[in-house]
C-alpha positions in Angstrom: 81.1 22.6 1.4 84.8 24.3 1.0 86.2 22.4 4.1 88.0 25.9 4.8 90.0 26.2 2.0 90.2 30.1 0.8 91.8 32.1 -1.5 92.4 36.0 -3.1 91.7 36.4 -6.2 94.7 36.6 -7.4 95.6 33.0 -6.5 92.2 31.5 -6.6 94.4 29.8 -9.9 96.4 27.5 -7.4 93.5 26.6 -5.4 92.0 25.2 -7.7 94.7 23.2 -9.5 95.1 21.9 -5.8 91.3 21.0 -5.2 89.2 18.0 -7.1 85.5 18.3 -5.2 84.3 14.6 -5.9 81.8 15.1 -8.6 84.8 16.1 -10.4 82.8 20.1 -11.4 85.0 23.0 -12.5 84.9 26.8 -12.5 83.1 28.1 -16.0 86.8 28.9 -17.0 88.2 27.0 -20.0 92.3 27.0 -18.8 90.7 24.2 -16.0 88.0 22.5 -18.6 88.6 18.6 -18.5 88.7 17.6 -21.9 86.3 15.2 -23.1 88.5 13.0 -24.4 89.8 12.8 -20.9 86.8 12.7 -19.2 85.4 10.0 -20.7 88.3 7.8 -19.5 87.6 9.3 -16.3 84.0 7.9 -16.0 84.6 4.7 -17.9 87.8 4.0 -15.9 84.6 4.7 -12.6 82.1 2.6 -14.3 84.2 -0.7 -14.8 86.2 -0.1 -11.3 82.4 -0.9 -9.6 83.3 1.1 -7.5 80.5 2.3 -5.0 80.9 6.1 -3.6 79.6 7.3 -0.3 78.0 10.7 0.7 76.7 12.5 3.6 74.3 15.4 2.8 74.3 17.5 6.1 71.3 19.5 4.1 69.1 16.6 3.9 70.2 14.4 7.1 70.9 11.3 4.9 73.5 9.5 3.6 73.6 7.4 0.3 75.4 5.8 -1.5 76.7 6.2 -5.7 77.9 4.1 -8.1 77.9 4.5 -12.6 76.0 2.5 -14.6 76.5 1.9 -18.6 73.6 2.8 -20.9 72.9 -1.1 -23.7 73.4 -0.5 -27.1 69.5 -1.1 -27.2 68.5 2.3 -26.4 70.8 3.6 -28.6 70.0 1.5 -31.8 66.1 0.6 -30.1 65.0 3.9 -28.4 67.4 6.7 -30.7 68.9 7.5 -26.9 72.6 8.9 -27.1 73.5 9.3 -23.2 76.1 6.7 -21.9 76.5 6.5 -18.6 73.9 7.4 -15.7 74.7 7.7 -12.0 72.8 5.9 -9.8 71.7 7.6 -6.0 70.6 4.8 -3.9 70.9 3.3 -0.1 69.3 6.1 1.7 69.4 6.9 5.0 68.7 8.8 7.2 71.2 10.3 10.2 69.2 13.4 11.7 70.9 16.5 13.3 70.7 16.1 17.3 68.9 19.5 17.0 65.4 18.8 17.2 64.3 22.3 15.0 67.0 21.3 12.3 65.4 17.5 12.5 62.2 18.5 11.6 63.5 19.9 8.7 65.7 17.2 7.1 62.7 14.9 7.6 60.8 17.0 5.2 63.6 17.1 3.1 63.6 13.7 3.0 59.6 13.6 2.2 59.7 15.0 -0.2 62.0 13.2 -2.3 60.3 11.0 -5.3 62.4 8.0 -5.2 64.6 5.7 -2.8 66.6 4.9 -5.9 67.8 7.7 -8.3 69.2 7.1 -12.2 70.3 10.6 -13.5 72.1 10.5 -16.6 75.6 12.2 -17.0 74.5 14.5 -19.9 77.6 16.6 -21.8 79.0 13.6 -22.9 76.8 11.2 -25.4 77.5 9.6 -28.4 77.3 11.0 -31.9 75.2 9.8 -33.9 71.8 7.9 -32.7 69.8 3.9 -33.6 73.6 3.4 -35.1 76.4 0.9 -34.0 78.9 2.8 -32.4 82.4 1.9 -33.9 85.2 2.9 -31.0 87.3 4.5 -34.0 84.9 7.9 -33.5 86.0 8.6 -30.1 88.8 9.7 -28.4 87.6 8.0 -25.2 86.9 4.6 -23.9 83.9 2.9 -24.5 81.9 0.8 -22.5 81.1 -1.7 -25.6 83.0 -0.7 -28.6 82.7 -2.2 -32.2 80.1 -4.6 -30.9 77.6 -5.5 -33.7 74.4 -7.7 -32.7 72.9 -7.8 -35.7 70.1 -4.7 -35.2 71.4 -2.1 -37.3 74.8 -3.7 -40.4 77.5 -1.1 -40.1 80.3 -1.4 -41.6 83.6 -0.4 -39.3 85.6 2.0 -40.2 89.5 2.8 -39.7 90.5 5.4 -37.7 93.2 6.7 -40.6 94.8 9.8 -38.6 96.5 7.2 -35.7 98.8 4.4 -37.1 98.8 0.2 -36.6 101.8 -2.2 -35.8 99.6 -4.0 -38.6 101.4 -4.1 -42.0 99.3 -2.2 -45.0 98.9 -3.0 -48.0 98.6 -0.9 -50.5 96.6 -1.0 -53.8 98.3 1.9 -55.4 101.7 1.0 -57.3 102.3 5.2 -56.5 102.8 4.3 -52.5 104.5 1.1 -52.7 108.2 3.0 -52.4 106.6 4.3 -49.3 106.9 2.7 -46.1 104.4 1.1 -44.0 104.5 3.3 -41.8 104.2 6.7 -43.3 101.0 5.8 -45.0 98.3 6.2 -42.7 99.8 10.0 -42.0 99.4 11.0 -45.7 97.7 14.2 -45.7 94.9 15.1 -47.5 96.5 18.3 -48.7 99.7 18.8 -51.1 103.0 20.2 -49.5 106.4 21.5 -50.9 109.8 22.2 -50.4 111.2 23.7 -47.9 110.5 21.3 -44.7 107.5 21.0 -42.7 108.0 24.3 -40.5 108.4 26.5 -44.0 105.7 25.8 -46.2 105.3 28.3 -48.6 102.4 30.8 -47.9 98.7 30.3 -50.3 99.9 34.3 -52.5 103.5 32.7 -52.8 102.2 29.1 -54.5 99.7 30.9 -56.8 102.8 33.8 -57.6 105.6 31.5 -58.5 103.3 28.8 -60.1 105.2 26.1 -57.8 104.9 22.3 -58.1 104.3 19.8 -55.1 106.2 17.2 -54.4 106.3 14.4 -55.7 104.9 11.4 -53.9 107.5 8.7 -53.2 109.9 11.0 -54.1 113.0 11.4 -51.7 112.2 15.2 -50.8 108.6 13.9 -49.9 109.7 10.8 -47.9 111.6 13.7 -46.3 108.8 15.8 -45.2 106.6 13.0 -44.3 109.4 11.6 -41.9 109.8 15.4 -39.9 105.3 14.5 -40.1 105.9 10.8 -38.4 108.5 12.6 -36.2 106.2 14.9 -34.6 104.0 12.7 -34.6 105.8 10.5 -32.7 106.5 13.4 -30.7 103.3 14.7 -29.6 101.6 10.8 -29.1 105.1 10.2 -26.2 103.2 13.3 -24.5 99.9 12.8 -25.1 100.3 8.6 -22.8 102.9 10.9 -20.3 100.2 12.8 -19.2 97.9 10.7 -19.3 99.9 8.4 -16.6 99.9 11.8 -15.1 96.3 12.2 -15.0 96.0 8.2 -14.0 98.8 9.1 -11.0 96.8 12.4 -9.5 93.6 10.8 -10.6 93.5 14.7 -12.3 92.6 16.5 -15.3 95.8 16.5 -17.4 96.4 20.3 -16.6 96.7 19.9 -13.0 98.6 17.1 -13.6 101.6 17.4 -15.4 101.6 21.1 -13.0 101.4 18.9 -10.3 104.4 16.8 -11.5 106.2 19.5 -12.5 106.4 20.8 -9.0 107.4 17.4 -7.7 110.2 17.7 -9.9 111.4 20.9 -9.3 111.0 20.5 -5.2 112.9 17.0 -5.7 115.6 19.0 -7.5 116.0 22.1 -4.7 115.7 19.7 -1.8 119.0 17.5 -4.3 121.0 20.0 -4.5 120.8 21.4 -1.1 121.7 17.9 0.5 124.4 17.8 -2.2 125.6 21.3 -0.8 125.4 20.6 2.5 127.0 17.0 2.5 129.5 18.8 1.1 130.3 21.5 4.4 129.9 18.3 6.6 132.8 16.4 4.9 135.1 19.6 4.5 134.4 20.0 8.9 135.1 16.6 8.8 138.1 16.2 7.8 141.7 16.6 9.8 143.6 19.7 10.0 146.2 19.9 7.4 150.1 19.4 8.8 152.0 22.6 8.1 155.5 22.6 5.7 158.5 21.8 6.8 160.8 24.8 4.7 163.6 23.9 2.8 166.4 25.7 3.3 168.7 24.6 0.9 167.9 27.5 -1.8 169.8 25.8 -5.0 167.9 22.0 -5.1 165.0 24.4 -3.8 164.9 26.2 -7.5 166.4 23.4 -8.8 162.6 21.9 -8.1 161.3 24.8 -9.1 162.5 25.4 -12.4 161.9 21.3 -13.5 158.8 21.8 -11.9 157.5 25.0 -14.5 159.0 23.2 -17.3 157.0 19.7 -16.3 153.9 22.3 -16.1 154.8 23.7 -19.3 154.9 20.3 -21.3 151.9 18.5 -20.3 149.2 20.5 -19.0 147.2 18.7 -15.8 143.4 20.6 -16.0 142.5 23.3 -12.8 141.5 21.6 -9.6 138.7 23.3 -8.0 139.7 24.4 -4.4 136.9 23.3 -2.0 135.8 27.5 -1.1 134.9 27.6 -5.5 133.3 23.9 -5.1 131.4 25.5 -2.1 130.8 27.6 -3.8 129.1 26.8 -7.1 126.9 24.7 -5.2 125.7 27.1 -3.0 124.7 29.0 -6.5 122.8 26.0 -7.8 120.4 25.6 -4.5 120.8 29.0 -4.7 119.1 28.9 -8.6 116.7 25.9 -7.6 115.4 28.0 -5.1 115.2 30.5 -7.0 112.7 28.6 -9.7 110.5 27.5 -6.6 109.4 30.7 -5.7 108.6 31.1 -9.3 107.3 28.1 -9.5 104.5 28.6 -6.5 103.9 32.3 -6.2 
């Protein structure tokens, strides 16, 4: 099952980052667990793709197929079942060993299976409430049947105020008339004070000095909200990047970001090494310099040197690096990136 992969306890976390089991099971460590939103999106993609996975059990001597199944909304509304997905095991086939002793054990285990078509509920991902139509705005991951009203229990749609939308927001509050529409969904439910987003006063200071919060719609209040919007956009772009990495590497965000950063470090090192070797090859392929003939007329030579000195003092010329200095700079970059690769993967 381990596919002959093993490490010492000091480097076991590196083995975890590069191994993704078929069942996506991670060790009992919070640092390597899948977030629920990522796991929900992963199950949704696998269910939507209708992919069938093939498995072989050497212990049972059988091969079988699995696929993911999404329970309908009637299970939630009528039966009160909160499970979202299930895993179906089907198409069981004998693949016994050639050894008679092992073959008998495998046959006994196969016959002990209760059914030849099993649907196992995925219990660690479920709806939040029973007997209520699940709404997509309540969840950070994709649902198989989002916002479908089938007429059993009418539920008013709830809008998620934490996520700004592209739709124009019409405010009925006259205080918010001066507030831009892209800031309204991000207005917090608590007051804030002068000093910026990262320099808010403590509760003791507010009470001791009797500070007053910023007035909604004022210039200082709008500047504070712009800081909140910039931070929100930065976090959104970072989460979208992590999601793209997760889809690219087909693993959780932590592993995907680790692998993407590792690829960048390796590519930077190879680019620096290529530039260094290319410059060495360019210098080696140049023809040798011709010897410079000495000028026998000393007076003319002194006059030319004086004119050259006057010209150099009147106009400043940029310093030109020699081939040796350029090679030393490239070699220094190679060593820096090499140390970076060592520190990243050790």
